[in-house]
Short mmCIF file of the C-alpha atoms (twelve columns), coordinates in Angstrom:
data_MODEL
# 
_entry.id   MODEL 
# 
loop_
_atom_site.group_PDB 
_atom_site.id 
_atom_site.type_symbol 
_atom_site.label_atom_id 
_atom_site.label_alt_id 
_atom_site.label_comp_id 
_atom_site.label_asym_id 
_atom_site.label_seq_id 
_atom_site.Cartn_x 
_atom_site.Cartn_y 
_atom_site.Cartn_z 
_atom_site.pdbx_PDB_model_num 
ATOM 1   C CA . UNK A 1   17.587  -2.071  -3.394  1 
ATOM 2   C CA . UNK A 2   16.736  1.705   -3.028  1 
ATOM 3   C CA . UNK A 3   15.801  1.664   1.151   1 
ATOM 4   C CA . UNK A 4   14.869  5.677   1.354   1 
ATOM 5   C CA . UNK A 5   11.111  6.001   2.915   1 
ATOM 6   C CA . UNK A 6   8.254   7.103   0.041   1 
ATOM 7   C CA . UNK A 7   7.009   10.218  1.686   1 
ATOM 8   C CA . UNK A 8   3.556   11.571  0.239   1 
ATOM 9   C CA . UNK A 9   1.980   14.443  1.221   1 
ATOM 10  C CA . UNK A 10  -2.282  14.888  1.557   1 
ATOM 11  C CA . UNK A 11  -3.545  17.740  -0.389  1 
ATOM 12  C CA . UNK A 12  -5.166  19.121  2.480   1 
ATOM 13  C CA . UNK A 13  -1.420  19.858  4.202   1 
ATOM 14  C CA . UNK A 14  -1.447  22.340  1.561   1 
ATOM 15  C CA . UNK A 15  -3.274  26.229  1.258   1 
ATOM 16  C CA . UNK A 16  -5.382  26.053  -1.833  1 
ATOM 17  C CA . UNK A 17  -4.035  26.509  -5.299  1 
ATOM 18  C CA . UNK A 18  -4.009  24.879  -8.492  1 
ATOM 19  C CA . UNK A 19  -3.504  21.334  -8.741  1 
ATOM 20  C CA . UNK A 20  -0.437  22.470  -10.802 1 
ATOM 21  C CA . UNK A 21  0.945   24.968  -7.905  1 
ATOM 22  C CA . UNK A 22  0.462   21.973  -5.377  1 
ATOM 23  C CA . UNK A 23  2.763   19.322  -7.572  1 
ATOM 24  C CA . UNK A 24  5.613   21.798  -7.543  1 
ATOM 25  C CA . UNK A 25  4.700   22.573  -4.249  1 
ATOM 26  C CA . UNK A 26  4.977   19.191  -2.686  1 
ATOM 27  C CA . UNK A 27  7.992   17.842  -5.094  1 
ATOM 28  C CA . UNK A 28  10.143  21.258  -3.869  1 
ATOM 29  C CA . UNK A 29  9.418   20.314  -0.204  1 
ATOM 30  C CA . UNK A 30  10.878  16.507  -0.561  1 
ATOM 31  C CA . UNK A 31  7.654   14.675  -0.850  1 
ATOM 32  C CA . UNK A 32  7.536   11.690  -3.832  1 
ATOM 33  C CA . UNK A 33  3.524   11.084  -3.987  1 
ATOM 34  C CA . UNK A 34  0.728   13.889  -3.810  1 
ATOM 35  C CA . UNK A 35  -3.048  12.190  -2.371  1 
ATOM 36  C CA . UNK A 36  -5.542  13.931  -4.279  1 
ATOM 37  C CA . UNK A 37  -8.545  14.709  -1.816  1 
ATOM 38  C CA . UNK A 38  -11.821 13.357  -2.823  1 
ATOM 39  C CA . UNK A 39  -14.026 14.806  -0.116  1 
ATOM 40  C CA . UNK A 40  -17.778 15.905  0.435   1 
ATOM 41  C CA . UNK A 41  -17.421 19.075  -0.811  1 
ATOM 42  C CA . UNK A 42  -19.091 19.648  -4.441  1 
ATOM 43  C CA . UNK A 43  -16.389 21.415  -5.689  1 
ATOM 44  C CA . UNK A 44  -14.204 18.028  -4.803  1 
ATOM 45  C CA . UNK A 45  -16.804 16.479  -5.855  1 
ATOM 46  C CA . UNK A 46  -17.093 17.711  -9.128  1 
ATOM 47  C CA . UNK A 47  -13.499 16.020  -9.556  1 
ATOM 48  C CA . UNK A 48  -15.241 12.407  -10.328 1 
ATOM 49  C CA . UNK A 49  -17.097 13.712  -13.560 1 
ATOM 50  C CA . UNK A 50  -13.685 15.719  -15.069 1 
ATOM 51  C CA . UNK A 51  -13.567 14.877  -18.659 1 
ATOM 52  C CA . UNK A 52  -10.622 12.892  -20.425 1 
ATOM 53  C CA . UNK A 53  -9.122  15.677  -21.136 1 
ATOM 54  C CA . UNK A 54  -9.128  17.580  -17.475 1 
ATOM 55  C CA . UNK A 55  -7.548  13.827  -16.744 1 
ATOM 56  C CA . UNK A 56  -4.579  13.707  -18.926 1 
ATOM 57  C CA . UNK A 57  -4.021  17.462  -17.694 1 
ATOM 58  C CA . UNK A 58  -3.391  16.126  -14.387 1 
ATOM 59  C CA . UNK A 59  -1.497  13.519  -14.966 1 
ATOM 60  C CA . UNK A 60  0.716   16.139  -17.101 1 
ATOM 61  C CA . UNK A 61  0.964   18.076  -14.564 1 
ATOM 62  C CA . UNK A 62  2.330   15.626  -11.961 1 
ATOM 63  C CA . UNK A 63  4.729   14.157  -14.638 1 
ATOM 64  C CA . UNK A 64  5.912   17.519  -15.253 1 
ATOM 65  C CA . UNK A 65  6.514   18.275  -11.460 1 
ATOM 66  C CA . UNK A 66  8.132   14.768  -10.942 1 
ATOM 67  C CA . UNK A 67  4.786   13.792  -8.461  1 
ATOM 68  C CA . UNK A 68  3.984   10.270  -8.794  1 
ATOM 69  C CA . UNK A 69  0.438   9.994   -8.054  1 
ATOM 70  C CA . UNK A 70  -0.484  6.829   -6.204  1 
ATOM 71  C CA . UNK A 71  -2.642  7.360   -3.466  1 
ATOM 72  C CA . UNK A 72  -6.415  9.276   -3.243  1 
ATOM 73  C CA . UNK A 73  -8.542  9.677   -0.113  1 
ATOM 74  C CA . UNK A 74  -12.312 9.180   -1.263  1 
ATOM 75  C CA . UNK A 75  -13.612 10.652  2.054   1 
ATOM 76  C CA . UNK A 76  -16.740 11.926  0.741   1 
ATOM 77  C CA . UNK A 77  -18.657 8.383   1.931   1 
ATOM 78  C CA . UNK A 78  -19.207 10.648  4.917   1 
ATOM 79  C CA . UNK A 79  -22.076 12.312  2.916   1 
ATOM 80  C CA . UNK A 80  -23.027 9.027   1.239   1 
ATOM 81  C CA . UNK A 81  -22.502 6.390   3.835   1 
ATOM 82  C CA . UNK A 82  -22.589 2.738   2.008   1 
ATOM 83  C CA . UNK A 83  -24.379 1.301   5.443   1 
ATOM 84  C CA . UNK A 84  -27.050 4.041   5.549   1 
ATOM 85  C CA . UNK A 85  -30.750 2.982   5.673   1 
ATOM 86  C CA . UNK A 86  -31.708 5.794   3.221   1 
ATOM 87  C CA . UNK A 87  -31.337 3.572   0.132   1 
ATOM 88  C CA . UNK A 88  -30.840 6.830   -1.897  1 
ATOM 89  C CA . UNK A 89  -28.379 8.083   0.230   1 
ATOM 90  C CA . UNK A 90  -26.588 4.252   -0.386  1 
ATOM 91  C CA . UNK A 91  -27.399 4.603   -4.352  1 
ATOM 92  C CA . UNK A 92  -25.412 7.940   -4.060  1 
ATOM 93  C CA . UNK A 93  -22.475 6.433   -2.691  1 
ATOM 94  C CA . UNK A 94  -22.233 3.471   -4.617  1 
ATOM 95  C CA . UNK A 95  -22.372 5.739   -7.736  1 
ATOM 96  C CA . UNK A 96  -19.794 7.765   -6.043  1 
ATOM 97  C CA . UNK A 97  -17.397 4.881   -5.369  1 
ATOM 98  C CA . UNK A 98  -17.735 3.700   -9.228  1 
ATOM 99  C CA . UNK A 99  -16.881 6.587   -10.386 1 
ATOM 100 C CA . UNK A 100 -14.063 7.266   -8.163  1 
ATOM 101 C CA . UNK A 101 -12.810 3.771   -9.422  1 
ATOM 102 C CA . UNK A 102 -12.755 4.733   -12.595 1 
ATOM 103 C CA . UNK A 103 -11.034 8.157   -11.823 1 
ATOM 104 C CA . UNK A 104 -8.129  6.685   -10.283 1 
ATOM 105 C CA . UNK A 105 -7.876  4.352   -13.450 1 
ATOM 106 C CA . UNK A 106 -7.461  6.945   -15.515 1 
ATOM 107 C CA . UNK A 107 -5.124  9.044   -13.362 1 
ATOM 108 C CA . UNK A 108 -2.959  5.692   -12.727 1 
ATOM 109 C CA . UNK A 109 -3.579  5.869   -8.913  1 
ATOM 110 C CA . UNK A 110 -3.351  2.369   -7.250  1 
ATOM 111 C CA . UNK A 111 -4.902  2.907   -3.788  1 
ATOM 112 C CA . UNK A 112 -8.376  4.599   -2.640  1 
ATOM 113 C CA . UNK A 113 -8.728  5.282   1.037   1 
ATOM 114 C CA . UNK A 114 -11.926 4.531   2.380   1 
ATOM 115 C CA . UNK A 115 -13.212 5.437   5.404   1 
ATOM 116 C CA . UNK A 116 -14.621 2.461   8.058   1 
ATOM 117 C CA . UNK A 117 -17.822 4.761   8.623   1 
ATOM 118 C CA . UNK A 118 -21.202 2.724   7.943   1 
ATOM 119 C CA . UNK A 119 -23.186 5.644   8.613   1 
ATOM 120 C CA . UNK A 120 -21.898 8.976   9.981   1 
ATOM 121 C CA . UNK A 121 -24.329 11.048  11.702  1 
ATOM 122 C CA . UNK A 122 -27.064 10.894  9.424   1 
ATOM 123 C CA . UNK A 123 -28.359 8.501   11.578  1 
ATOM 124 C CA . UNK A 124 -27.404 5.922   15.021  1 
ATOM 125 C CA . UNK A 125 -25.231 2.985   13.986  1 
ATOM 126 C CA . UNK A 126 -26.717 -0.566  14.152  1 
ATOM 127 C CA . UNK A 127 -25.922 -3.898  13.669  1 
ATOM 128 C CA . UNK A 128 -28.582 -3.447  10.332  1 
ATOM 129 C CA . UNK A 129 -26.139 -0.214  9.249   1 
ATOM 130 C CA . UNK A 130 -23.184 -2.452  9.650   1 
ATOM 131 C CA . UNK A 131 -24.306 -5.300  7.771   1 
ATOM 132 C CA . UNK A 132 -25.394 -3.055  4.650   1 
ATOM 133 C CA . UNK A 133 -22.150 -1.176  4.869   1 
ATOM 134 C CA . UNK A 134 -20.192 -4.363  4.554   1 
ATOM 135 C CA . UNK A 135 -22.806 -5.882  1.929   1 
ATOM 136 C CA . UNK A 136 -22.197 -2.595  0.029   1 
ATOM 137 C CA . UNK A 137 -18.325 -2.026  0.616   1 
ATOM 138 C CA . UNK A 138 -17.983 -5.974  -1.179  1 
ATOM 139 C CA . UNK A 139 -20.062 -4.709  -4.333  1 
ATOM 140 C CA . UNK A 140 -17.631 -1.861  -4.415  1 
ATOM 141 C CA . UNK A 141 -15.043 -4.338  -4.332  1 
ATOM 142 C CA . UNK A 142 -15.924 -5.996  -7.332  1 
ATOM 143 C CA . UNK A 143 -15.589 -2.865  -9.377  1 
ATOM 144 C CA . UNK A 144 -12.350 -2.466  -8.077  1 
ATOM 145 C CA . UNK A 145 -10.678 -5.489  -9.113  1 
ATOM 146 C CA . UNK A 146 -12.796 -4.951  -12.384 1 
ATOM 147 C CA . UNK A 147 -9.976  -1.723  -13.110 1 
ATOM 148 C CA . UNK A 148 -7.199  -3.408  -11.164 1 
ATOM 149 C CA . UNK A 149 -7.697  -0.362  -8.691  1 
ATOM 150 C CA . UNK A 150 -7.285  -1.289  -4.476  1 
ATOM 151 C CA . UNK A 151 -9.741  -0.156  -2.088  1 
ATOM 152 C CA . UNK A 152 -8.342  0.090   1.774   1 
ATOM 153 C CA . UNK A 153 -9.994  0.945   4.690   1 
ATOM 154 C CA . UNK A 154 -9.001  3.327   7.227   1 
ATOM 155 C CA . UNK A 155 -10.217 2.553   10.998  1 
ATOM 156 C CA . UNK A 156 -11.959 5.734   12.091  1 
ATOM 157 C CA . UNK A 157 -13.877 7.034   15.241  1 
ATOM 158 C CA . UNK A 158 -17.089 4.953   14.580  1 
ATOM 159 C CA . UNK A 159 -17.772 1.925   13.016  1 
ATOM 160 C CA . UNK A 160 -14.418 -0.065  12.681  1 
ATOM 161 C CA . UNK A 161 -12.186 1.485   15.509  1 
ATOM 162 C CA . UNK A 162 -9.251  -0.054  15.943  1 
ATOM 163 C CA . UNK A 163 -7.014  -2.272  13.210  1 
ATOM 164 C CA . UNK A 164 -8.238  -5.220  14.099  1 
ATOM 165 C CA . UNK A 165 -11.528 -4.566  13.834  1 
ATOM 166 C CA . UNK A 166 -10.937 -3.891  10.094  1 
ATOM 167 C CA . UNK A 167 -8.932  -6.752  9.420   1 
ATOM 168 C CA . UNK A 168 -12.126 -8.594  10.179  1 
ATOM 169 C CA . UNK A 169 -14.368 -6.916  7.357   1 
ATOM 170 C CA . UNK A 170 -11.155 -7.349  5.048   1 
ATOM 171 C CA . UNK A 171 -10.823 -11.419 6.082   1 
ATOM 172 C CA . UNK A 172 -14.672 -11.607 5.563   1 
ATOM 173 C CA . UNK A 173 -14.745 -10.148 1.928   1 
ATOM 174 C CA . UNK A 174 -11.429 -11.976 1.181   1 
ATOM 175 C CA . UNK A 175 -9.987  -10.292 -1.746  1 
ATOM 176 C CA . UNK A 176 -6.670  -8.950  -2.870  1 
ATOM 177 C CA . UNK A 177 -8.508  -5.498  -3.955  1 
ATOM 178 C CA . UNK A 178 -9.439  -4.528  -0.122  1 
ATOM 179 C CA . UNK A 179 -6.944  -4.151  2.290   1 
ATOM 180 C CA . UNK A 180 -5.746  -1.582  5.029   1 
ATOM 181 C CA . UNK A 181 -4.530  2.647   5.035   1 
ATOM 182 C CA . UNK A 182 -4.305  2.760   8.704   1 
ATOM 183 C CA . UNK A 183 -3.755  6.710   10.282  1 
ATOM 184 C CA . UNK A 184 -1.558  6.167   13.288  1 
ATOM 185 C CA . UNK A 185 -2.844  9.534   14.607  1 
ATOM 186 C CA . UNK A 186 -6.508  8.624   14.071  1 
ATOM 187 C CA . UNK A 187 -5.352  5.514   16.598  1 
ATOM 188 C CA . UNK A 188 -3.782  7.021   18.806  1 
ATOM 189 C CA . UNK A 189 -6.301  10.176  19.390  1 
ATOM 190 C CA . UNK A 190 -8.776  7.059   20.560  1 
ATOM 191 C CA . UNK A 191 -6.324  6.080   23.439  1 
ATOM 192 C CA . UNK A 192 -5.813  2.723   21.507  1 
ATOM 193 C CA . UNK A 193 -1.942  1.663   20.745  1 
ATOM 194 C CA . UNK A 194 -1.160  2.231   17.324  1 
ATOM 195 C CA . UNK A 195 2.062   0.404   17.974  1 
ATOM 196 C CA . UNK A 196 0.461   -2.919  19.272  1 
ATOM 197 C CA . UNK A 197 -2.558  -2.520  16.392  1 
ATOM 198 C CA . UNK A 198 -0.026  -2.042  13.592  1 
ATOM 199 C CA . UNK A 199 0.960   -6.038  13.621  1 
ATOM 200 C CA . UNK A 200 -2.764  -7.363  13.207  1 
ATOM 201 C CA . UNK A 201 -2.568  -5.726  9.871   1 
ATOM 202 C CA . UNK A 202 1.045   -7.552  8.203   1 
ATOM 203 C CA . UNK A 203 0.496   -7.962  4.804   1 
ATOM 204 C CA . UNK A 204 -2.360  -5.661  4.304   1 
ATOM 205 C CA . UNK A 205 -1.291  -2.249  4.921   1 
ATOM 206 C CA . UNK A 206 -0.688  -0.533  1.884   1 
ATOM 207 C CA . UNK A 207 -0.136  2.729   3.038   1 
ATOM 208 C CA . UNK A 208 0.194   4.734   6.153   1 
ATOM 209 C CA . UNK A 209 -1.377  8.485   7.303   1 
ATOM 210 C CA . UNK A 210 0.982   10.015  9.310   1 
ATOM 211 C CA . UNK A 211 0.601   13.087  11.634  1 
ATOM 212 C CA . UNK A 212 1.141   14.098  15.575  1 
ATOM 213 C CA . UNK A 213 -2.177  13.291  17.631  1 
ATOM 214 C CA . UNK A 214 -3.163  14.204  21.486  1 
ATOM 215 C CA . UNK A 215 -5.505  11.716  23.305  1 
ATOM 216 C CA . UNK A 216 -9.249  12.420  22.333  1 
ATOM 217 C CA . UNK A 217 -8.175  15.424  20.157  1 
ATOM 218 C CA . UNK A 218 -8.555  15.264  16.542  1 
ATOM 219 C CA . UNK A 219 -6.397  18.351  15.560  1 
ATOM 220 C CA . UNK A 220 -4.812  17.515  12.561  1 
ATOM 221 C CA . UNK A 221 -2.526  20.745  13.195  1 
ATOM 222 C CA . UNK A 222 -0.390  19.726  14.871  1 
ATOM 223 C CA . UNK A 223 3.361   19.634  14.151  1 
ATOM 224 C CA . UNK A 224 5.092   16.297  14.192  1 
ATOM 225 C CA . UNK A 225 7.044   15.962  17.426  1 
ATOM 226 C CA . UNK A 226 4.964   18.020  19.409  1 
ATOM 227 C CA . UNK A 227 2.309   15.833  20.636  1 
ATOM 228 C CA . UNK A 228 1.675   12.141  22.251  1 
ATOM 229 C CA . UNK A 229 2.517   9.221   19.191  1 
ATOM 230 C CA . UNK A 230 5.515   7.470   19.715  1 
ATOM 231 C CA . UNK A 231 6.897   8.209   15.785  1 
ATOM 232 C CA . UNK A 232 10.054  6.004   16.375  1 
ATOM 233 C CA . UNK A 233 7.762   3.180   18.545  1 
ATOM 234 C CA . UNK A 234 6.113   3.327   15.159  1 
ATOM 235 C CA . UNK A 235 8.384   3.115   12.561  1 
ATOM 236 C CA . UNK A 236 10.036  0.649   14.477  1 
ATOM 237 C CA . UNK A 237 7.212   -1.554  14.333  1 
ATOM 238 C CA . UNK A 238 6.750   -0.869  10.998  1 
ATOM 239 C CA . UNK A 239 10.673  -2.200  10.072  1 
ATOM 240 C CA . UNK A 240 9.920   -4.944  12.134  1 
ATOM 241 C CA . UNK A 241 6.715   -5.650  9.554   1 
ATOM 242 C CA . UNK A 242 8.883   -5.224  6.493   1 
ATOM 243 C CA . UNK A 243 6.492   -2.376  5.365   1 
ATOM 244 C CA . UNK A 244 8.309   0.146   3.056   1 
ATOM 245 C CA . UNK A 245 4.877   1.793   1.669   1 
ATOM 246 C CA . UNK A 246 3.977   5.612   0.996   1 
ATOM 247 C CA . UNK A 247 4.094   7.195   4.485   1 
ATOM 248 C CA . UNK A 248 1.421   9.986   3.881   1 
ATOM 249 C CA . UNK A 249 1.218   13.335  5.571   1 
ATOM 250 C CA . UNK A 250 -2.168  13.824  6.534   1 
ATOM 251 C CA . UNK A 251 -2.567  17.479  7.801   1 
ATOM 252 C CA . UNK A 252 -5.108  20.070  7.730   1 
ATOM 253 C CA . UNK A 253 -2.698  23.257  6.646   1 
ATOM 254 C CA . UNK A 254 -5.370  24.695  3.773   1 
ATOM 255 C CA . UNK A 255 -5.487  28.131  5.890   1 
ATOM 256 C CA . UNK A 256 -1.864  28.464  7.572   1 
ATOM 257 C CA . UNK A 257 0.498   30.839  5.428   1 
ATOM 258 C CA . UNK A 258 3.305   28.387  6.572   1 
ATOM 259 C CA . UNK A 259 2.270   25.456  4.734   1 
ATOM 260 C CA . UNK A 260 5.624   24.608  3.494   1 
ATOM 261 C CA . UNK A 261 7.423   25.036  6.417   1 
ATOM 262 C CA . UNK A 262 5.309   22.537  8.144   1 
ATOM 263 C CA . UNK A 263 5.429   19.873  5.744   1 
ATOM 264 C CA . UNK A 264 9.109   19.978  5.235   1 
ATOM 265 C CA . UNK A 265 9.450   19.816  9.128   1 
ATOM 266 C CA . UNK A 266 7.295   16.923  9.287   1 
ATOM 267 C CA . UNK A 267 9.107   15.104  6.097   1 
ATOM 268 C CA . UNK A 268 12.363  16.091  8.533   1 
ATOM 269 C CA . UNK A 269 11.074  14.421  11.481  1 
ATOM 270 C CA . UNK A 270 10.470  11.708  10.104  1 
ATOM 271 C CA . UNK A 271 13.810  11.271  8.455   1 
ATOM 272 C CA . UNK A 272 15.315  11.785  11.521  1 
ATOM 273 C CA . UNK A 273 12.960  9.459   13.623  1 
ATOM 274 C CA . UNK A 274 13.442  6.852   11.287  1 
ATOM 275 C CA . UNK A 275 17.019  7.209   10.901  1 
ATOM 276 C CA . UNK A 276 17.640  6.633   14.619  1 
ATOM 277 C CA . UNK A 277 15.393  3.059   14.268  1 
ATOM 278 C CA . UNK A 278 17.961  2.233   11.618  1 
ATOM 279 C CA . UNK A 279 20.335  3.129   13.733  1 
ATOM 280 C CA . UNK A 280 18.981  0.968   16.821  1 
ATOM 281 C CA . UNK A 281 18.257  -2.038  14.390  1 
ATOM 282 C CA . UNK A 282 22.199  -1.984  12.943  1 
ATOM 283 C CA . UNK A 283 23.104  -1.639  16.800  1 
ATOM 284 C CA . UNK A 284 20.883  -4.249  17.787  1 
ATOM 285 C CA . UNK A 285 21.903  -6.806  14.465  1 
ATOM 286 C CA . UNK A 286 18.695  -6.630  12.872  1 
ATOM 287 C CA . UNK A 287 20.057  -4.001  10.160  1 
# 
């Protein structure tokens, strides 16, 4: 069995280029998978309406680059939150998610990451917005089930802060089509220990967003190894959990002239940490 980590890279970890060039760049930097961004900008929301030829062209470009499209990040939920008391926003959020599911089905993408926001900055969070979020999320899960596409919640700095909070929602909906996609840097920035949190999601983690972090800071440009995230501890915990899914670098280097060097450094740093952890496991008799 190949025990090489599956390294992925988020679209915004690279400067703006055509998707064809982004795929080529990711592959040349040693990445196996590429995570498409479906954020709240009009430009990326327009991808939801790609026609059949456009979707096929993206699939062909990825295949030609030797890149797999396994995950996407649907952060457009910030613009159209499912827990909003504005029913028009909720309707657009449900429509957006349905289109994203159809798009991913056509592109062969298996996992759609959803932010755990019931509302973003449109209105205060209340028990009612949280309840409405879960009810509408259940509708989204039913859509995903029909398309055999998995939805996965990312704990964020709002409604669902930690893995244990997120797992309460996942267990309440109780569908194999709703899982967990944690960002260890986000968790760490909130002052929550990701090493202690990850086991709460055991058996439900489909991928992990990786970047370095600083407590109370959400800077996604920090070079790996210069913040305060315990990468070796995270990888040790994931190894103990027998996790072998994608590790996706979620940096924001869209305006960085050295974007290639940054993601190469990130991958190299993770490889070194993982190798140390594996050596420790062998030395302790766990390997």
